[in-house]
BAMIVEX-569879 format. One record per residue: residue number from 1; residue in one letter; chain; y, z, x of N, C-alpha, C in turn. Coordinates in pm, 1 decimal, always signed. Layout:
N
PT   seq   type   mol       n_c2       n_c3       n_c1      ca_c2      ca_c3      ca_c1       c_c2       c_c3       c_c1
PT   NUM      a     A          Y          Z          X          Y          Z          X          Y          Z          X
...
***
This chain:
221
PT   seq   type   mol       n_c2       n_c3       n_c1      ca_c2      ca_c3      ca_c1       c_c2       c_c3       c_c1
PT     1      m     A    +1549.9   +13701.0    +4230.6    +1534.6   +13557.3    +4245.7    +1663.0   +13487.4    +4199.3
PT     2      f     A    +1703.4   +13383.6    +4272.3    +1826.8   +13313.2    +4241.3    +1811.9   +13218.8    +4121.7
PT     3      f     A    +1925.7   +13194.7    +4055.6    +1941.5   +13081.5    +3966.0    +2013.5   +12973.6    +4047.5
PT     4      l     A    +1944.0   +12868.8    +4083.8    +2004.4   +12762.2    +4161.9    +2085.5   +12670.6    +4071.3
PT     5      n     A    +2211.8   +12651.0    +4104.8    +2298.2   +12555.1    +4036.3    +2313.6   +12436.5    +4130.7
PT     6      l     A    +2242.6   +12327.3    +4101.4    +2232.1   +12215.5    +4194.3    +2365.3   +12144.8    +4218.4
PT     7      h     A    +2455.9   +12148.4    +4118.5    +2579.1   +12069.6    +4132.9    +2689.0   +12130.1    +4046.1
PT     8      t     A    +2794.4   +12178.9    +4110.8    +2907.6   +12234.6    +4038.3    +3035.9   +12205.1    +4113.6
PT     9      h     A    +3145.9   +12195.4    +4040.4    +3277.9   +12174.6    +4100.1    +3359.1   +12303.5    +4100.9
PT    10      h     A    +3298.6   +12415.1    +4066.0    +3371.9   +12540.2    +4049.2    +3311.7   +12650.6    +4135.1
PT    11      p     A    +3393.4   +12748.1    +4177.8    +3340.7   +12860.2    +4255.8    +3247.2   +12945.7    +4172.2
PT    12      e     A    +3153.2   +13009.1    +4238.9    +3055.0   +13095.1    +4172.3    +3046.2   +13226.3    +4248.9
PT    13      m     A    +3080.7   +13336.7    +4182.0    +3087.4   +13465.5    +4249.6    +2969.3   +13556.9    +4219.4
PT    14      r     A    +2881.6   +13519.3    +4127.1    +2769.0   +13606.6    +4094.7    +2663.7   +13604.0    +4205.2
PT    15      s     A    +2613.4   +13718.9    +4241.2    +2520.2   +13729.2    +4353.0    +2381.8   +13672.8    +4320.8
PT    16      n     A    +2350.5   +13657.1    +4192.0    +2219.1   +13604.0    +4155.9    +2219.7   +13453.2    +4132.8
PT    17      v     A    +2333.7   +13387.3    +4157.6    +2344.8   +13241.9    +4141.5    +2371.7   +13179.1    +4277.5
PT    18      l     A    +2286.8   +13084.4    +4316.7    +2307.0   +13007.7    +4439.0    +2360.0   +12870.6    +4398.1
PT    19      a     A    +2489.8   +12849.4    +4421.9    +2555.7   +12727.9    +4376.1    +2574.9   +12630.1    +4491.1
PT    20      v     A    +2550.3   +12502.0    +4461.8    +2582.4   +12394.7    +4555.0    +2711.1   +12331.5    +4503.0
PT    21      r     A    +2821.0   +12363.7    +4568.3    +2951.8   +12324.2    +4517.6    +2997.4   +12192.3    +4579.0
PT    22      n     A    +3050.3   +12104.7    +4495.1    +3087.1   +11969.9    +4536.8    +3229.0   +11963.2    +4593.2
PT    23      f     A    +3242.8   +11892.7    +4706.9    +3372.3   +11868.6    +4768.4    +3378.2   +11725.4    +4819.9
PT    24      s     A    +3497.1   +11668.5    +4820.1    +3520.9   +11549.1    +4900.6    +3538.2   +11595.6    +5045.1
PT    25      p     A    +3529.0   +11504.2    +5143.2    +3553.6   +11545.9    +5282.1    +3689.9   +11613.4    +5300.9
PT    26      k     A    +3794.9   +11560.2    +5237.9    +3928.3   +11620.9    +5250.3    +3928.9   +11761.7    +5192.3
PT    27      q     A    +3867.2   +11778.5    +5076.4    +3863.4   +11911.2    +5013.8    +3785.2   +12010.4    +5099.6
PT    28      f     A    +3677.1   +11964.1    +5160.4    +3596.3   +12053.6    +5242.4    +3673.0   +12099.4    +5366.0
PT    29      l     A    +3751.0   +12011.9    +5425.4    +3832.6   +12051.8    +5539.1    +3925.8   +12166.4    +5502.1
PT    30      v     A    +3989.0   +12159.0    +5386.2    +4078.8   +12264.1    +5340.7    +4000.9   +12392.0    +5312.8
PT    31      n     A    +3889.0   +12379.6    +5243.1    +3807.1   +12496.5    +5210.3    +3755.1   +12565.4    +5334.4
PT    32      r     A    +3708.2   +12486.5    +5430.7    +3650.8   +12543.7    +5551.7    +3753.9   +12621.2    +5630.1
PT    33      s     A    +3879.7   +12578.4    +5623.7    +3984.8   +12646.7    +5698.2    +4016.9   +12783.9    +5639.6
PT    34      v     A    +3978.9   +12806.8    +5513.5    +4004.1   +12937.4    +5451.4    +3917.2   +13044.5    +5513.5
PT    35      g     A    +3793.1   +13006.3    +5549.8    +3703.1   +13100.7    +5614.0    +3597.1   +13152.4    +5520.2
PT    36      p     A    +3484.2   +13199.0    +5573.8    +3369.5   +13238.9    +5492.1    +3389.0   +13365.2    +5411.3
PT    37      d     A    +3490.0   +13446.1    +5441.7    +3511.3   +13569.8    +5367.2    +3601.2   +13550.5    +5245.9
PT    38      s     A    +3649.9   +13429.9    +5225.2    +3734.5   +13403.6    +5108.9    +3652.6   +13410.2    +4980.8
PT    39      d     A    +3716.1   +13456.6    +4873.0    +3648.9   +13457.2    +4743.2    +3611.4   +13316.3    +4699.3
PT    40      d     A    +3682.3   +13217.6    +4753.4    +3661.1   +13079.3    +4711.2    +3561.9   +13005.4    +4800.7
PT    41      a     A    +3499.4   +13072.3    +4895.4    +3407.7   +13006.0    +4987.3    +3267.4   +13001.0    +4927.9
PT    42      p     A    +3214.6   +12882.3    +4899.0    +3081.5   +12873.0    +4840.4    +2972.3   +12894.4    +4943.4
PT    43      a     A    +2853.3   +12930.0    +4896.4    +2740.9   +12949.2    +4987.1    +2690.8   +12816.5    +5040.4
PT    44      l     A    +2684.2   +12716.0    +4954.8    +2635.4   +12583.8    +4992.8    +2731.0   +12477.3    +4941.6
PT    45      v     A    +2735.8   +12365.1    +5012.8    +2829.0   +12257.9    +4979.9    +2754.9   +12125.3    +4972.2
PT    46      s     A    +2791.6   +12043.8    +4873.8    +2759.6   +11901.4    +4879.9    +2889.9   +11827.6    +4904.6
PT    47      m     A    +2884.8   +11730.4    +4994.6    +3007.8   +11661.8    +5033.2    +2987.2   +11511.5    +5026.1
PT    48      g     A    +3081.9   +11443.0    +4963.4    +3070.5   +11299.0    +4955.5    +3192.0   +11236.6    +4888.7
PT    49      i     A    +3196.2   +11105.5    +4893.6    +3304.6   +11029.1    +4832.4    +3252.6   +10968.6    +4702.9
PT    50      h     A    +3305.6   +11014.9    +4592.1    +3266.7   +10970.5    +4458.3    +3304.9   +10824.1    +4440.9
PT    51      p     A    +3226.6   +10746.1    +4365.1    +3263.9   +10604.9    +4345.9    +3401.3   +10586.7    +4283.1
PT    52      w     A    +3447.4   +10681.6    +4204.4    +3581.9   +10671.6    +4147.2    +3690.1   +10675.1    +4255.6
PT    53      n     A    +3655.6   +10730.6    +4372.3    +3753.5   +10748.4    +4479.4    +3733.6   +10651.8    +4595.5
PT    54      a     A    +3654.8   +10549.3    +4573.4    +3627.3   +10451.9    +4680.3    +3739.0   +10348.3    +4686.3
PT    55      d     A    +3859.8   +10393.7    +4720.3    +3975.9   +10304.2    +4720.2    +3994.7   +10239.2    +4857.1
PT    56      e     A    +4108.3   +10171.9    +4874.3    +4132.9   +10095.5    +4996.7    +4142.7   +10182.9    +5121.3
PT    57      m     A    +4171.6   +10311.1    +5106.1    +4189.1   +10401.3    +5219.4    +4061.4   +10476.5    +5253.8
PT    58      v     A    +3948.9   +10431.9    +5200.6    +3826.7   +10510.1    +5210.9    +3767.7   +10512.2    +5351.8
PT    59      h     A    +3799.6   +10414.6    +5435.3    +3738.2   +10409.4    +5568.7    +3771.6   +10532.8    +5651.4
PT    60      a     A    +3894.7   +10581.0    +5641.6    +3933.6   +10700.7    +5715.8    +3855.5   +10821.8    +5668.5
PT    61      e     A    +3835.4   +10831.6    +5536.9    +3761.6   +10947.2    +5485.9    +3614.0   +10939.6    +5521.4
PT    62      l     A    +3557.5   +10820.6    +5528.2    +3419.5   +10805.5    +5574.6    +3404.7   +10856.9    +5717.4
PT    63      a     A    +3501.9   +10827.8    +5801.6    +3497.5   +10876.3    +5939.3    +3506.7   +11028.9    +5943.5
PT    64      t     A    +3593.8   +11085.5    +5859.9    +3604.1   +11231.4    +5851.2    +3472.4   +11292.3    +5806.3
PT    65      m     A    +3412.3   +11231.7    +5706.3    +3285.5   +11281.5    +5654.2    +3176.5   +11281.6    +5760.8
PT    66      a     A    +3168.1   +11174.0    +5837.5    +3065.4   +11164.9    +5941.2    +3076.7   +11279.4    +6040.9
PT    67      s     A    +3199.4   +11324.5    +6068.5    +3220.0   +11433.0    +6164.9    +3189.7   +11570.5    +6107.7
PT    68      l     A    +3179.5   +11580.4    +5974.1    +3161.6   +11711.1    +5909.8    +3018.6   +11740.3    +5865.9
PT    69      l     A    +2932.1   +11640.5    +5867.8    +2800.2   +11658.8    +5807.8    +2709.5   +11755.1    +5884.3
PT    70      q     A    +2744.3   +11787.8    +6007.9    +2664.1   +11883.2    +6083.7    +2699.5   +12028.3    +6050.6
PT    71      d     A    +2805.6   +12049.6    +5972.9    +2843.9   +12185.8    +5935.9    +2730.6   +12252.6    +5858.2
PT    72      k     A    +2698.6   +12375.3    +5892.8    +2583.5   +12443.5    +5833.4    +2600.5   +12471.1    +5684.9
PT    73      q     A    +2725.3   +12471.7    +5635.5    +2745.3   +12491.7    +5492.2    +2703.6   +12369.3    +5410.8
PT    74      v     A    +2702.3   +12253.0    +5473.9    +2675.2   +12129.3    +5401.5    +2525.0   +12116.1    +5378.5
PT    75      a     A    +2485.7   +12125.3    +5251.5    +2344.3   +12121.0    +5214.3    +2300.9   +11985.2    +5162.3
PT    76      a     A    +2397.4   +11901.4    +5122.9    +2363.2   +11771.9    +5064.7    +2482.4   +11677.7    +5075.8
PT    77      v     A    +2453.8   +11549.3    +5068.8    +2557.1   +11446.6    +5058.3    +2572.8   +11412.3    +4910.9
PT    78      g     A    +2696.4   +11413.0    +4863.2    +2715.7   +11379.2    +4723.7    +2833.8   +11453.3    +4661.4
PT    79      e     A    +2876.0   +11421.6    +4541.9    +2803.3   +11319.6    +4470.0    +2854.3   +11181.8    +4509.2
PT    80      i     A    +2762.4   +11089.6    +4529.1    +2796.4   +10953.1    +4565.5    +2719.8   +10859.3    +4473.1
PT    81      g     A    +2763.6   +10733.6    +4466.1    +2687.4   +10643.9    +4380.4    +2763.1   +10521.9    +4335.5
PT    82      l     A    +2726.0   +10473.7    +4216.8    +2779.4   +10350.5    +4159.5    +2815.5   +10374.2    +4013.5
PT    83      d     A    +2927.4   +10315.0    +3970.8    +2973.7   +10336.4    +3834.0    +3036.5   +10207.8    +3780.9
PT    84      r     A    +2967.8   +10142.8    +3687.5    +3016.7   +10018.4    +3628.5    +3131.2   +10042.0    +3529.8
PT    85      c     A    +3156.8   +10167.3    +3493.9    +3256.6   +10195.7    +3391.1    +3389.7   +10243.0    +3447.9
PT    86      c     A    +3406.3   +10240.3    +3578.9    +3535.8   +10277.8    +3636.1    +3604.5   +10153.6    +3690.9
PT    87      d     A    +3732.0   +10167.9    +3726.8    +3813.9   +10053.0    +3766.1    +3801.3   +10015.3    +3913.1
PT    88      v     A    +3732.8   +10094.4    +3992.0    +3721.3   +10066.2    +4135.2    +3632.4    +9944.0    +4157.7
PT    89      d     A    +3674.0    +9857.7    +4249.5    +3598.5    +9736.4    +4280.5    +3451.8    +9770.1    +4309.1
PT    90      f     A    +3360.6    +9699.4    +4240.5    +3219.8    +9736.3    +4250.2    +3162.0    +9706.1    +4388.6
PT    91      e     A    +3207.6    +9599.8    +4452.2    +3158.7    +9569.9    +4586.9    +3200.3    +9679.2    +4685.2
PT    92      r     A    +3321.8    +9734.0    +4667.8    +3364.3    +9843.2    +4754.3    +3280.4    +9968.0    +4725.9
PT    93      q     A    +3252.3    +9994.7    +4598.9    +3163.2   +10106.3    +4565.9    +3030.5   +10093.3    +4639.2
PT    94      q     A    +2973.7    +9973.6    +4638.7    +2845.5    +9952.0    +4704.4    +2854.4    +9976.3    +4854.4
PT    95      m     A    +2962.1    +9930.8    +4916.2    +2980.5    +9950.9    +5059.3    +2988.1   +10099.7    +5093.3
PT    96      v     A    +3067.7   +10172.9    +5014.3    +3085.6   +10316.3    +5040.0    +2955.7   +10392.6    +5014.1
PT    97      f     A    +2884.9   +10355.8    +4908.9    +2758.1   +10421.1    +4877.1    +2657.1   +10399.6    +4989.1
PT    98      l     A    +2643.7   +10275.3    +5035.3    +2546.4   +10245.2    +5139.2    +2580.3   +10317.0    +5269.2
PT    99      a     A    +2708.0   +10322.0    +5304.0    +2748.5   +10392.2    +5426.4    +2710.0   +10539.6    +5420.3
PT   100      q     A    +2728.5   +10601.2    +5305.7    +2696.7   +10744.1    +5292.1    +2545.6   +10768.1    +5286.5
PT   101      l     A    +2472.7   +10676.5    +5224.5    +2326.2   +10687.4    +5226.6    +2274.8   +10688.0    +5370.3
PT   102      k     A    +2328.8   +10598.3    +5451.2    +2285.2   +10589.7    +5590.8    +2323.3   +10715.1    +5668.4
PT   103      m     A    +2440.9   +10772.7    +5641.0    +2478.7   +10899.1    +5704.3    +2378.8   +11008.7    +5668.6
PT   104      a     A    +2344.2   +11017.2    +5539.4    +2250.1   +11119.9    +5494.2    +2115.5   +11102.8    +5561.9
PT   105      a     A    +2070.9   +10977.2    +5576.3    +1942.9   +10951.3    +5642.1    +1947.8   +10995.4    +5788.7
PT   106      c     A    +2061.2   +10974.5    +5855.1    +2073.9   +11011.0    +5996.7    +2065.9   +11161.3    +6018.6
PT   107      v     A    +2123.7   +11239.1    +5926.3    +2126.7   +11384.5    +5944.6    +2019.3   +11456.7    +5864.0
PT   108      g     A    +1941.5   +11382.0    +5785.0    +1830.1   +11441.9    +5710.3    +1871.8   +11527.7    +5593.5
PT   109      l     A    +1980.8   +11489.1    +5524.6    +2025.7   +11565.7    +5409.1    +1989.1   +11493.6    +5279.5
PT   110      p     A    +1954.9   +11568.8    +5174.3    +1932.6   +11506.7    +5043.1    +2063.2   +11454.3    +4985.5
PT   111      v     A    +2051.8   +11367.9    +4885.1    +2168.6   +11301.2    +4827.4    +2176.0   +11327.0    +4678.2
PT   112      i     A    +2293.1   +11368.4    +4630.1    +2319.4   +11386.2    +4487.8    +2388.5   +11260.7    +4437.0
PT   113      v     A    +2324.9   +11193.7    +4340.2    +2363.8   +11058.9    +4299.1    +2433.4   +11059.4    +4163.5
PT   114      h     A    +2544.9   +10986.1    +4156.9    +2615.4   +10954.7    +4032.9    +2588.4   +10808.1    +4003.8
PT   115      c     A    +2532.1   +10777.8    +3886.6    +2504.4   +10638.4    +3853.3    +2532.7   +10613.7    +3705.6
PT   116      v     A    +2617.1   +10514.2    +3679.1    +2649.8   +10475.1    +3541.9    +2631.0   +10324.4    +3528.1
PT   117      k     A    +2531.3   +10285.7    +3449.9    +2504.6   +10145.9    +3415.9    +2490.2   +10057.0    +3539.5
PT   118      a     A    +2424.3   +10112.2    +3642.6    +2404.9   +10034.8    +3766.2    +2271.1   +10068.8    +3830.6
PT   119      w     A    +2170.4   +10091.3    +3748.9    +2041.7   +10136.7    +3800.9    +1973.3   +10031.8    +3888.2
PT   120      d     A    +1975.0    +9906.4    +3847.3    +1911.0    +9801.1    +3927.5    +1978.8    +9789.2    +4063.7
PT   121      e     A    +2112.0    +9793.6    +4064.9    +2185.1    +9785.4    +4191.5    +2157.8    +9908.5    +4278.5
PT   122      l     A    +2148.5   +10023.9    +4213.6    +2119.6   +10146.4    +4287.8    +1985.3   +10136.0    +4359.0
PT   123      l     A    +1882.5   +10094.4    +4286.2    +1749.9   +10083.7    +4345.6    +1747.7    +9979.5    +4456.7
PT   124      a     A    +1819.0    +9869.6    +4437.1    +1824.0    +9765.9    +4539.8    +1887.3    +9818.5    +4668.3
PT   125      m     A    +1989.7    +9900.9    +4656.4    +2057.0    +9953.9    +4774.3    +1972.0   +10059.7    +4843.9
PT   126      v     A    +1901.6   +10140.3    +4766.4    +1813.0   +10241.2    +4825.3    +1707.6   +10174.4    +4912.8
PT   127      r     A    +1660.2   +10057.8    +4870.9    +1557.3    +9986.8    +4947.3    +1610.0    +9935.7    +5081.3
PT   128      q     A    +1741.7    +9931.3    +5098.3    +1799.8    +9881.4    +5223.4    +1806.0    +9987.7    +5333.4
PT   129      v     A    +1777.2   +10111.3    +5301.0    +1797.6   +10222.2    +5394.8    +1664.0   +10267.2    +5453.8
PT   130      d     A    +1650.7   +10257.9    +5585.0    +1531.5   +10308.8    +5652.7    +1530.2   +10461.3    +5644.7
PT   131      n     A    +1410.2   +10517.1    +5625.9    +1396.2   +10662.6    +5615.0    +1492.7   +10719.8    +5511.9
PT   132      c     A    +1495.9   +10655.5    +5394.5    +1589.4   +10696.1    +5290.0    +1573.1   +10844.0    +5255.8
PT   133      p     A    +1683.5   +10916.8    +5244.5    +1674.4   +11059.4    +5213.4    +1627.7   +11083.5    +5070.0
PT   134      s     A    +1596.7   +11207.8    +5040.0    +1561.7   +11245.5    +4903.6    +1683.0   +11226.7    +4813.1
PT   135      l     A    +1658.7   +11176.6    +4691.6    +1766.6   +11140.9    +4599.9    +1753.1   +11218.3    +4469.6
PT   136      i     A    +1864.2   +11275.5    +4424.0    +1867.4   +11350.3    +4298.7    +1974.8   +11289.5    +4209.3
PT   137      v     A    +1936.2   +11239.8    +4092.7    +2033.8   +11188.7    +3996.6    +2090.3   +11308.4    +3920.3
PT   138      h     A    +2219.5   +11329.7    +3932.0    +2277.2   +11447.2    +3866.7    +2323.2   +11411.9    +3724.3
PT   139      g     A    +2328.1   +11513.8    +3639.8    +2374.2   +11496.6    +3502.3    +2291.8   +11395.3    +3425.0
PT   140      f     A    +2161.2   +11397.4    +3443.7    +2076.9   +11293.1    +3383.6    +2067.2   +11311.7    +3231.9
PT   141      r     A    +2095.7   +11201.9    +3158.2    +2088.9   +11204.2    +3011.8    +2001.5   +11091.7    +2958.7
PT   142      g     A    +1933.8   +11020.1    +3048.4    +1859.8   +10900.8    +3009.9    +1735.0   +10929.0    +2928.9
PT   143      k     A    +1677.1   +10820.9    +2881.0    +1555.1   +10828.2    +2801.3    +1432.4   +10844.7    +2891.6
PT   144      p     A    +1319.4   +10883.4    +2831.9    +1198.6   +10904.1    +2912.9    +1158.7   +10783.0    +2995.6
PT   145      e     A    +1178.9   +10662.8    +2942.7    +1138.4   +10542.5    +3015.7    +1213.4   +10529.7    +3148.6
PT   146      l     A    +1345.1   +10554.6    +3146.6    +1423.4   +10548.8    +3270.5    +1382.9   +10661.2    +3364.3
PT   147      a     A    +1361.3   +10779.0    +3309.0    +1319.0   +10891.8    +3392.1    +1189.0   +10859.9    +3464.4
PT   148      n     A    +1093.7   +10802.4    +3394.2     +965.7   +10768.6    +3455.9     +982.5   +10666.9    +3568.0
PT   149      q     A    +1068.7   +10567.0    +3545.2    +1092.7   +10467.0    +3648.1    +1151.8   +10530.3    +3773.6
PT   150      l     A    +1249.3   +10618.7    +3754.4    +1313.1   +10682.5    +3869.1    +1216.2   +10774.1    +3943.7
PT   151      m     A    +1135.6   +10848.3    +3871.0    +1040.2   +10937.3    +3936.5     +935.6   +10859.3    +4014.5
PT   152      k     A     +898.4   +10739.1    +3967.5     +805.3   +10655.8    +4043.5     +863.6   +10618.1    +4178.8
PT   153      w     A     +996.2   +10608.1    +4184.3    +1064.1   +10578.9    +4309.7    +1088.1   +10705.6    +4392.1
PT   154      g     A    +1045.7   +10820.8    +4341.6    +1060.3   +10945.8    +4415.3    +1186.2   +11023.6    +4387.9
PT   155      f     A    +1265.4   +10980.3    +4289.0    +1387.9   +11052.1    +4255.3    +1356.5   +11186.3    +4189.7
PT   156      f     A    +1445.2   +11282.4    +4213.6    +1451.2   +11405.3    +4135.6    +1560.5   +11386.2    +4030.2
PT   157      l     A    +1552.1   +11463.3    +3921.4    +1648.6   +11451.9    +3812.7    +1710.7   +11588.5    +3784.6
PT   158      s     A    +1843.2   +11593.2    +3780.1    +1914.0   +11717.6    +3753.8    +1978.8   +11710.6    +3615.7
PT   159      f     A    +1954.4   +11812.8    +3534.4    +2001.5   +11816.4    +3396.2    +2114.3   +11917.0    +3381.8
PT   160      g     A    +2221.8   +11874.6    +3313.5    +2330.5   +11964.0    +3279.3    +2317.3   +12012.9    +3137.1
PT   161      t     A    +2428.7   +12047.3    +3075.4    +2423.8   +12106.2    +2941.3    +2398.4   +12002.2    +2832.9
PT   162      k     A    +2418.8   +11873.3    +2863.5    +2391.4   +11766.5    +2767.7    +2277.7   +11681.3    +2822.0
PT   163      f     A    +2171.6   +11666.6    +2742.1    +2055.4   +11592.5    +2790.2    +1968.8   +11548.2    +2673.2
PT   164      n     A    +1878.1   +11458.3    +2702.5    +1778.5   +11411.4    +2606.4    +1660.6   +11508.7    +2608.6
PT   165      e     A    +1637.8   +11579.3    +2499.7    +1532.6   +11681.1    +2498.8    +1393.8   +11621.0    +2517.9
PT   166      d     A    +1370.1   +11502.1    +2465.2    +1239.7   +11438.6    +2484.8    +1215.1   +11411.8    +2633.0
PT   167      t     A    +1319.8   +11370.4    +2702.3    +1306.5   +11347.1    +2845.8    +1280.0   +11477.4    +2919.2
PT   168      l     A    +1356.7   +11580.6    +2886.9    +1339.1   +11708.7    +2954.2    +1197.1   +11762.1    +2936.4
PT   169      r     A    +1142.8   +11747.2    +2817.8    +1008.9   +11800.5    +2791.4     +902.7   +11737.5    +2881.6
PT   170      q     A     +922.4   +11609.8    +2916.1     +817.7   +11541.8    +2991.7     +836.6   +11548.8    +3143.4
PT   171      i     A     +955.2   +11593.8    +3188.4     +980.4   +11599.1    +3332.6     +900.6   +11715.0    +3393.0
PT   172      p     A     +820.2   +11689.2    +3494.8     +751.2   +11800.8    +3560.6     +850.2   +11889.9    +3634.1
PT   173      l     A     +820.1   +12017.3    +3641.8     +909.8   +12109.5    +3711.7     +930.6   +12067.8    +3856.3
PT   174      s     A     +833.5   +12001.3    +3915.0     +843.5   +11959.4    +4054.8     +944.9   +11848.1    +4077.7
PT   175      s     A     +999.0   +11788.1    +3970.2    +1100.8   +11683.0    +3982.8    +1234.7   +11724.5    +3923.5
PT   176      l     A    +1250.5   +11851.0    +3889.0    +1362.3   +11896.0    +3806.0    +1460.6   +11984.7    +3881.7
PT   177      f     A    +1588.7   +11966.2    +3851.8    +1694.2   +12060.1    +3890.0    +1784.5   +12082.6    +3768.8
PT   178      l     A    +1867.8   +12189.0    +3776.1    +1964.5   +12219.8    +3670.6    +2102.1   +12239.1    +3732.6
PT   179      e     A    +2206.0   +12208.3    +3654.0    +2342.9   +12210.4    +3706.6    +2443.8   +12233.6    +3594.8
PT   180      t     A    +2566.7   +12267.5    +3634.5    +2675.7   +12279.0    +3537.6    +2784.2   +12174.7    +3558.7
PT   181      d     A    +2780.4   +12100.0    +3669.2    +2873.6   +11991.0    +3698.9    +3018.9   +12041.7    +3692.6
PT   182      d     A    +3106.8   +11970.3    +3619.7    +3248.7   +12008.0    +3618.4    +3288.7   +12087.5    +3494.1
PT   183      d     A    +3191.3   +12135.9    +3418.7    +3218.3   +12213.0    +3297.8    +3244.6   +12359.2    +3335.6
PT   184      a     A    +3371.9   +12396.7    +3333.5    +3409.7   +12532.4    +3375.0    +3356.4   +12639.1    +3280.8
PT   185      d     A    +3324.1   +12601.7    +3157.7    +3275.7   +12698.7    +3059.6    +3123.0   +12709.3    +3056.6
PT   186      a     A    +3055.2   +12619.5    +3126.9    +2908.6   +12621.6    +3124.9    +2856.1   +12737.8    +3208.0
PT   187      d     A    +2746.4   +12796.0    +3162.5    +2683.9   +12908.6    +3232.4    +2544.4   +12867.2    +3275.8
PT   188      i     A    +2519.7   +12867.0    +3405.1    +2391.5   +12819.6    +3457.0    +2275.9   +12909.0    +3410.5
PT   189      v     A    +2299.2   +13039.3    +3396.4    +2191.7   +13128.8    +3352.9    +2152.7   +13096.9    +3208.7
PT   190      s     A    +2251.1   +13072.4    +3123.1    +2221.7   +13034.3    +2984.7    +2146.8   +12901.7    +2979.7
PT   191      l     A    +2183.8   +12808.3    +3067.5    +2113.2   +12680.3    +3071.9    +1967.9   +12699.7    +3112.6
PT   192      y     A    +1942.0   +12784.6    +3209.8    +1803.4   +12813.8    +3249.7    +1724.3   +12867.2    +3130.6
PT   193      r     A    +1784.4   +12959.9    +3056.3    +1713.3   +13018.7    +2942.1    +1682.9   +12912.6    +2836.3
PT   194      r     A    +1779.7   +12825.9    +2812.2    +1760.1   +12718.2    +2714.3    +1649.2   +12623.2    +2758.1
PT   195      v     A    +1650.1   +12583.7    +2884.1    +1549.1   +12490.7    +2935.1    +1411.3   +12555.9    +2938.3
PT   196      a     A    +1404.8   +12681.9    +2976.4    +1276.2   +12752.1    +2977.3    +1215.9   +12755.8    +2837.0
PT   197      e     A    +1300.5   +12775.5    +2736.7    +1251.4   +12776.8    +2597.8    +1202.0   +12638.5    +2556.6
PT   198      i     A    +1278.0   +12533.4    +2588.6    +1237.0   +12398.1    +2551.1    +1106.5   +12358.9    +2619.0
PT   199      k     A    +1092.3   +12395.9    +2744.4     +971.8   +12358.7    +2819.4     +859.4   +12460.1    +2803.7
PT   200      d     A     +888.7   +12569.4    +2731.7     +787.9   +12671.6    +2701.8     +725.1   +12727.4    +2830.2
PT   201      v     A     +813.1   +12768.6    +2922.7     +767.9   +12832.7    +3045.6     +847.1   +12961.3    +3064.2
PT   202      p     A     +792.0   +13060.0    +3132.9     +869.1   +13181.4    +3161.9     +992.2   +13149.0    +3245.7
PT   203      l     A    +1098.9   +13223.8    +3223.7    +1222.4   +13202.7    +3297.7    +1197.9   +13212.6    +3448.5
PT   204      e     A    +1117.2   +13307.8    +3489.6    +1091.0   +13326.8    +3631.8    +1017.1   +13207.1    +3691.7
PT   205      t     A     +930.8   +13144.6    +3612.8     +859.9   +13025.5    +3659.6     +957.9   +12911.7    +3685.1
PT   206      l     A    +1055.0   +12896.0    +3595.7    +1156.0   +12792.9    +3612.2    +1242.0   +12820.5    +3735.8
PT   207      q     A    +1284.7   +12945.1    +3752.8    +1364.1   +12980.1    +3871.0    +1286.6   +12949.6    +3999.5
PT   208      d     A    +1161.7   +12989.6    +4001.7    +1079.4   +12969.0    +4121.1    +1063.6   +12820.3    +4151.5
PT   209      a     A    +1042.9   +12739.0    +4047.8    +1026.1   +12595.3    +4067.2    +1151.9   +12532.3    +4125.0
PT   210      m     A    +1269.7   +12572.2    +4075.3    +1394.1   +12514.9    +4125.7    +1415.3   +12550.3    +4273.1
PT   211      m     A    +1383.9   +12673.8    +4311.2    +1399.9   +12713.1    +4450.6    +1297.7   +12643.3    +4539.8
PT   212      r     A    +1176.6   +12624.0    +4489.3    +1076.3   +12548.7    +4566.4    +1124.3   +12406.0    +4591.8
PT   213      n     A    +1180.5   +12343.7    +4489.9    +1233.0   +12207.7    +4504.9    +1345.2   +12204.6    +4607.5
PT   214      a     A    +1432.3   +12306.2    +4601.9    +1544.0   +12312.3    +4696.4    +1494.8   +12324.9    +4838.9
PT   215      h     A    +1396.1   +12409.4    +4862.1    +1341.0   +12425.5    +4996.6    +1271.3   +12297.7    +5042.0
PT   216      l     A    +1200.2   +12232.3    +4951.8    +1131.2   +12107.7    +4982.9    +1229.5   +12000.9    +5030.5
PT   217      l     A    +1345.9   +11993.9    +4967.6    +1444.8   +11891.6    +5001.7    +1537.2   +11935.0    +5115.4
PT   218      g     A    +1524.5   +12058.5    +5159.9    +1602.2   +12103.5    +5274.1    +1738.9   +12159.6    +5241.4
PT   219      f     A    +1761.3   +12200.0    +5114.8    +1890.9   +12258.5    +5080.1    +1914.9   +12389.0    +5154.0
PT   220      c     A    +1811.5   +12466.8    +5168.3    +1826.4   +12598.6    +5229.6    +1777.8   +12590.7    +5373.6
PT   221      r     A    +1861.9   +12537.3    +5462.4    +1820.9   +12517.7    +5601.9    +1876.2   +12628.7    +5690.1
***
């Protein structure tokens, strides 16, 4: 049984780990040209324009992204979102986020969300999208109250190596994912063991739940 790593920026060579590796559209073009037999070729890809990168030249990359989303390696759109703590114009962030949400809805892909201090705006934008895709907040560290609000809206929550243990304890396995994000030293298998202990469930039960969630959202198409 696989250990699913919902969101990582690093290659994963272990055969028992199914990693969803994050790329920008430009990065994916370069990676795809290497070919599937390369040591650096991931099994699954999430592709998107991060709010930190939503600069004045973003329109060209949005067009590139739209042409790449049918690639079979692409399992999700992301990470995309809103970030009040970066220097990029917030209105431009909103425009880029909404455009990518609509792309994901058109192709039926789940979305990996980055959100910093912009939850109300995030929810408002999600309501603007017809047939909104499944949404997963990555690297979730919030309190139980925020988690409950997001789950009422149908969000899934992905936990990395830093998290609120009270929140993790109350999250049902059916709404949960695990990830290592950009931490090159993090080990997804160790994280699974830690989370299984905190939630007092067998490791195999946790693995099975994560894969069920992935299939439900269409990661493994």
